[in-house]
N, C-alpha and C positions, 0 to 999 in steps of 0.2 A: 504493500500500500504506500502511495507517495506521501510526502510531507504535506502536500496541499490537501489530500484526501483526509489525512489524520486531523488536520487543523480545522476542517470544515465545521464539525459540530460546535467547537469552541467559538468559531467566528460567528455562527448563527446566534449563539447565546449572547455573545458580546454585543452584536448588533441590536438584539432585542432589549438588552439592558440600556444601551445608549439611547435607543428610541424612547424607552420609558422615562429616562432622565430628561430628554428633550420635551416630552409631553408635560412634564411636571414643572418646567421652567416658566416663570414670568418672563415674557419676551418683549423686546422692543421692535416695533415695525419701523424700519429705518427709512421708508419712503412710502407715503400714503397719498392717495387721492380720494379716500373714502368719503362718501357723502356725510354731511353733518347729521346728527341725530334728528334735529328738527326737520330737515329736508326729507330724511327717510320717512318720518311719520307722515309727511304730507303726500308722499308718493306711494306708500304702501296701500294695499297689498301688491306684491309682485307676482309674477307667474313665470312659467318655463321660458317664455318668449321674451321677457324683459330682463330676467336675471342672467345677464350675459357679461362677457368680458372680452378678452383678446380674440376669441374665436370669431367675433364679429369682423375682424380684419380679414380673416380667411374667407368669410362669407362674401365680403366685398371683392376680394381677389378672384374668387370663383365665379361670381355672377356678373362682375363688371359694374355693379351698382352699389351704392351705400347700403350697408346692412339693414338700415332702417326701412329700406324699400322692399325687403324680402317678403314682408307680410302685407304689403299694400293690396287692398281689395279683398282680403280674407274676411269672410263673414263670421267665422267662429274659430275656436281653438283647434278643432279638427282640421280645418283648412290650413291653419298656421303650421300644425304638425306635419302635414303633407309637404309643405314647402321646406321645412327644416330637415325632414327625413331625406329629401332629395339631395340636399347639401351634404348631409352626413354620409351618404353613400359614397361620396367622392373624397371626403376629408376627415373622417372620424379618427384617423391615425395620429393627427398632430397633438402635441402637448397642450395646445390651447384648448382643444375640446376635452382632453382627459382631465384638465383642471376642473371643468364643469362637472364631469362625472364624479370626481373625488368629492366635490362639494355636495352633490345630490346624495351620495352614499352616506356621508358623515352627518349631514344636517336634516335630510328629508327622507331617510330610510328607503333609498332607491332599491327596489327588488331586482337584483341582477347586476351584471358587471358593465352594462351600458344601457342607453335609453333606446327603446324600440316600440313597435306597435303594441306590444302586450303590457307595457308599463308606463308609457308617457302620460296617459290621462290621470292615473292615480298620483303620479309624481307631481303633475301640474296642480292638482287639487291640494296636495300637502304643502306645496310652496305657497299657494294663496292663503291657506289657513294659518300657517306658522308666521309668515311675514306680516300678517294682520294683528298678531298678538302684541299688546302694548309694551311688554318687556323684552321682546325678541332681540332688538338691537343690542341691549345690554347683555343678554344671555350669550349672544354670539361673541361679542368683542371681549367681554370681561370673564365669562365662564369658559366657553369653549376655546377661545384663543388665548385667554389669560395674558392680555397685553398690558404692559406697563404704560405705554403711550404709543401713539402713531405720529411719526414726524411728517406732518402734512404740508403739502404745497398750498400756500394761501395766495390767491390772486390779489393784485393791487386793489386797495380800498375795501377789501372784504375782511371779515373777522373769522374766528374759529371757536370751538368749544374746548376750553383748556382741560376740562375733566376727561376728555378723550384724546386730545391732540396737542402736539407741540408744533409750533408754527415755524415755517421757513417761507420767506417772501419770494414769490416768483418775480423775475426781473426782465423777462423778454420785452415788455413794453418800453423799457429804457433804451432798447436797440431800435425802436421805431419812433423816436422823438422827432425825426424829420417829417413824420406824418402829422398834419395839423390836428386831426381828430385825437390822436394819442396825446399830443402836447396840450391840447385844450383840457383834456380830462385831468392831467396832472396839475395844470394851472388852477382849475376849479377846486380840486382837492386841497391844494396848498393855499389858495386864496391870494395868489400873486402871479405876475407875469414871469415868463421864462424867455425873455427876449433875446438873450445871447447865451453862449455856451457856458459862461461862468455862472449865470443864473440857473441854467439847467443842471449843472453839476451840484450846486448848492441845494437845489430842489431834490435831487436824487439822494443826497446825503441826509436831508431832513426826513424824507420818507423812510429811509432805512432806520434812522435813529428813532423815529416814532414807533415803528414796529418792534425794534429791539427793546425799547422802553416798556412795551406791553408784553414782552416775553418771547418774541421771536429769537431763535438761536442762530439763524443763518439766512443766506440768500440762495437762490437757485436759478440757473439758466438751462433751458432746453433748446438752445438755438441751433444745435446740430440737426434739427429737423428742417431747417431752411437755409443753412449756410455752413461753411467750414469752421472747424474748431481752431484753425490757424489764425492767430491774431498778431498783427504787427504792432510795435509800440509807437503808435502815431501820436506825435506831440500835440499839446493844446493849440499851439500856434498854427498848426496845419488843419486841425479839426474845426477851429472856431469859424473860419470863413465858410466852411461847408454848412455848418449849422445856421449861420446867418443867412445864407442863400435859401435854405429850406424855410426859415421863418419868413423870408420875403416872398415866398410862394413859388420859388424855382424848383423844378424837378431835378433831383440829383441823378447823375449817371450811376450805374450799378457799382462801379469801382469806388466812386465817392461815398456811396452809402456804406460800403464795406469799410472804408477808412474811418468814417465817423463811428461806426459800430466798434471797430477795433479800439479806438480811443476810449470809448465808454466802457468796454470790457476791462481794459487795464485800469481805468479809474475806479470801477466797482470793486475790482480785486484789491486795490489799495485801501479803499474804504472798509472792506471786510477785515483786512488786517488791523486797521486803526481801531475798529469797533469790536474786535475780538469775535467776529462772526464767522461761522463755517461757510464755505463756498461749495455748494453742491452743483455738479455739472453733469448733464446727460451726455454719456458717451455710448457708442455702440448702437444697438438695435434701433431701427426706425420703423415706420409704417410702410404701407404699399407705395411703391414708386419712389421711396427715399433714395437719395444719392449716398450710397454706403460709405465711400471714402470721407465724406464730410464729418463722420462721427468717430474718426480715428483718434484715440486719446493721445497718441504720440504727438499730434499737432499742438497739444497743450504744454509741451515741455518748456518752451521759452517763458511762458507765463508763470509756470510753476517755479522754475529756477529763479526768476526775478522776484518772487514774493515768498520767501522762505518762511516767513512768520505766519502766512495764511494756511489754514488747515483746509485742504481740498478733499471733498467727498465725491469720488468719481463713481458713476452709476453703471448698473446693468452688466457688470463684469466686463465692460467694454466690448461685448460680443459683437462681431466675431474676432475682435482683437484682444481676447482675454489673456493670451500668453504674453503679449506685449504689455498689457496693463499690469500683469503680475510682476514683470521686471521693473516697471515704473514704481510699483509699491515697494519693491525690494530696495531700490536705489534712492528714493525720495522720501525722507522721513516726514514730510508734511502732507503726504498723500494717504488717504484711507480708501480701501477698496470695498465697494458696496455691491453685494450680490443680489440687490433688488431686481425683480422681474425674471432672473435667469432660469429659475426652476420651471417657469411657465413656458419659456422659450424652448428649452431642451433639457430634460432631466438627465439624459446621458452626458450631454456636454457639461452640465453643472457639476456632475461628479468628477469629471476629468479636471475641470477648472479648479474646483476646491482642493482636490488632491495636490495639484501643482502649487497652488497658492500656499497651502499649509507647509509645504517644503521650503517656500521662498520667503514669506513675509511674516514678521512678528505678529502674533495673534491679536495683540491689542489694536492693530490697524486693519483687522478684517471684520466687516459688518455682515453678519450671516443671513439676514432676512429683511426684505422690504416688499410689501405686498403689491404696490403699484396698481391697484384696482379700485373700482368705484363702490362696490357693494360690500358690506361687512361679511356676508356669507362667502364671497370669493376670497376675502382675506383668510378665512378659515381654510378653504381648500388649498390655497397657496402655501399656507403654513404647514399643512399636512405633508405636502410634497417636499418642502424644504427640510422638515425633520427627517423624512425618509432618506433623502439624499445625503444629509449630514451623517446619519447613522451608518449608511452604507460605506461612505468614504472613510470615516474614522475607524470602523471595525476592520476594514481592509488594510488600513495603514498599520494597525497593530499587528495584523497577521503577516504583512509583507514588507513593511517599510521601517521596522524597528522603532515604531512609536509605542510608548508604554500605554497600558490601559488607563493608568491614572492621568496621563497627559491627554488621552482621548476624552475622558470625562471633563477635564478642565477646559479643553477646546470647545466642547459643546456648550458649556456655560459661558465661555468668553464670547463666542460668535453670536449667540442668541441674546445674551443679556449684558454681561459685564463690560465688554468692549464698547458697545453703543451707549450704555449708561455713562461710562467715563467720557467718551468722546462728545456726547451731546449735553453733558452736565446735568443728568437726570437723577432724581431720587430713586434709589434702587428698589424701594418698596412701592413705587408708583404714586 
């Protein structure tokens, strides 16, 4: 009998023990878009056809239309199921759909290992009934997920519910101040004109300071969805005339817009350092038709090297640039690697990524879970997948890579709780 065969029962037992430890841990959701509780109450009850997540992107890719149009013209749920069934026949293999199935099994007692003609109707009714219960939101987030907090993206001018969320201010509008509508919105909020670049810079600083004063711990940019992550250090003297022309009503050329945006990104990074705020940046995975190279985290290196006091929180494992991002985490002590979204993208890939990162990067700079979904139920499903992948990886590393069982338990706790608690400055008990 080979060594691998003799080790297998021990590996299985160790994996189960690590999984149990993960399930008992109070966890930090390191990247959240979850609806506020008050909004959830207004939109409940949900059903099988509205309780969706990233599989909606695959629906759009398969049908060539926005996923919201899939059910257009359907008179009842049976007709909606017929539409969804047709899509599933072509794409039920992807992790995005399996995320839904894990959620249905864990929270809505799905009878079977997938959704089909024989069980969709009963599942749909259970979703409607449970999401209508007044305490359902708390039961999912606090009991089933056992979340300390969710580090939630908060759009400009909006608030959050501190009993559930820790705020990070989204800053993409700062890159569109050449747009008069965006500029007017900030002027109205601040109660003053932003007639030149110096005034706009002060306005951005005041907005960030206001949110920080109310408890926000950082800022976030997801601009890799619409432009490259490469940012030249454009000086204020070059950017100011561009901004002035935009204020005067001139349309800037694409290269001029990029230059103005580059200046603002460097300015925001400096502000984050001055204010002690974390800077979260979307890297890697995009949506349908995204220009993949725009999201390469290696394009951030000049910005990172120039701002060594700024703590960068780089998202989505940089996928498909996860190996490159691991080396960035190895060599740049001001970079934290965030595994948000990755388990939904690819469970197999997430295991490989985590295994390599654990070999490379000190565990205090590895953030093991971020839900990146809209509905609390889908937070639960994602967390189930994350725990399973972490248990798989850690058990295997004990068996094959000379990691001690004690270190494996410590790593589970560090990645899901202790590292994000320390990084985000959270109370460990929630």
